[in-house]
N, C-alpha and C positions, 0 to 999 in steps of 0.2 A: 163171349166175354175175354177181356183182355187180363191176364192175372198179374195181381200187385207184386213187390219184390217177396221172398219167402218172409215169415215172419220169425223174430227171433223166439225160441225157446224161454218160458217162463220158469224162473225158480221156486220151489214151495213157499219162500215166505216175500214173494211178492203179490200173494194174494190173502187176503183174510182169512184167519182158521175158525172160523165162527160162520154156521150156517146162512142165517139171513142175510149177512153182510156180502157171503162167498157167490149167493146167489143174485145176488146185484150185480157185485163186482165182474160175474163172467157174461153180462152181457157186454157184445162187442170185441169179447176175446175170441181167439180163434183155437179151433179144435180140428186137430190133424191127425191125419192116419195113415204113415208110411208103410205102404204093400209092394207088393215084387210089381203088379203093375201099373205104381206110381203112386204118387200121392194125391189124397184126399183131403181136402179142407173146408171149411165151412167158417163164416163168422157167426157167433151163437147170437141168439136172438131173442132166445124166449128160454126161462127156466122156472122152476118151482121149486123152492126148499121144505122141507121133512126136519125141522129141526126135533132137538132131545125133546123127548116127551110128547110129542103129536102122534094122535092117535090113528091118522093117517098112513104114517110112517111104518116100513117093515120093519124097524129098529122097536118099536113099542114093546112088542111081543118079548124083548130081552133077546139076546145071541142064539142062534142058532146055526146050523150047518148053511144054511142058504142064505141068511142074511150075516154072515159072519165079518164079509169085508166090509160093510159099514160101521163095524166097530173097529178097524185099522187104524190107523196111522191118518191124517190127513192127505189127500191127494190121491188115493186109490179107487178104480174103478171099480164101480158095482153095475155086472150087470145080470139082470133077469129077463122073464119070460113074462110078459105083459098080457093077463087075460088066457092065456094059453096061444096068443097069437106071434107079437114083437117083440123082440129081442129093446130093453130100454135101456138105455147108458146115466148113471148118475155119477157123482162124484164125493167120495165121503168126505165129512166135513168140519171134524171134531179131531180130537186127541185120541189116542189108544185107550180102546175101551169104551169109549162112548159112542152112540149109536145115534147118527145121523149123516142124511145126504144130502145132496141137488141134482134134480134130476133137469139133464139137458133137450127139453120139449122142442126147440127149433131152430136151424141154422139157414144160411144164405150161402149158397156154394160158392166158391171161391176156385179152387182146384179140382182137376179130376173130374170135370162135368159129364164128357162122355163116358166114363166108367161108372159115375153113380146112375146115369140114363140107364145104362146096360143092366145095373144091379136091381134098378127098382123097375125096370121095363116100360118105364113112360118118359115121353120126351119135354115134358111142359115141365119149365125150369120153378116155377113157384109151387108145385107140388113134389120137387124132390126131397126135401128134407123139412118140410112144413109140416111137424108133429114128430113126437118120439120114437114111434116104430121106424117112421120113413127116414127116420134123421138116420140111426142106426141101421137099415137095409143098406142106403147108399152109401156110408160111410164103412162096411165091412164090418160092424159091429157085433159080435155074436158071446154064446158062453165063454167061449175062449179065453177073451179079454177081462174076464172076472178077475178082479185082486192086481190089474195092471196098475204099476205105479206112473202116475202121467208125469212124474219128475225124475226118472230113474233113467232116462235115456232112450228109452223104448221106442217102439214104432206107434205108439196111441200118446199124445200129448197137448199141450196146451199151450197155444203162443199169442205174444203180443197182439193188439188190434192193429188190423193194415188201413184201418182209416179212424175217423174221431165216431164217437158213440153218439147217438141219439138219444133225445128225451126218453128216460125212462118211465113205462106205466107199469100199474100194480093192480092185481084183480084177483079174485078168488081164484082157487087150483080147478083144475079142470077134471072131471072125472072119479071122483071120490064122494064118498058119503061120511065118514067120518071127520071132523075138525073143517067141515066144507066151505064154511062160511069165515076163515083166514085168510086173510090179504096175503099171500104167500106166492105168486105167482108174478113173475118179473119180466118184463117184455121191451123190445124199443118199440115205440111207437113209429106210426106210418109204415112203418116195416111190411112189406107185401109177403114175405116168408113165415111170418107169426102165424101161429094155429090157432084156432080156436072160433067162438062166435065172436059174431062182430061187436053185441053189445061188453064183450068185455075187452075189447080191444081200443077202447075210445082215447 
């Protein structure tokens, strides 16, 4: 796969500071992690919104030591261990003191594919980052990045789209039981790197 030119870093004000709008706007944007081993990047192709007052969101119970990053200013990385198994990467999506976030569920590998394969222990391209736990492992994201500012010039950042975005689909979220019928999952239609069952990806 030939890598496109490096994306331009996005500034904080280039993305909407509202959870649902952000979840939709992130589709097609670039997630980048610069490591000593080289740059890892993906096109974001799937997100889930966890807005204010959402019973499925970690912020619903109020601010705690674990979820404090969700209550920070817009644009910080909230990283937590999902089901005690995989690290998951979210973006805080509102203003200081308001808890909400967007889960980055899946990406399309762009740069650093060989390193992603090494980290995941798998060589099949479509399986590298087609799910939130897979994506975090492939991208070298773990608890050490919790609280990182995507817009402060650090190694974890968001970039502009490297090619035009396709049509956006909307469905219910995956793997939750509370507020499970809300259409808060966004994905790029017909993209093979999207996760989830086929019935949700029409």
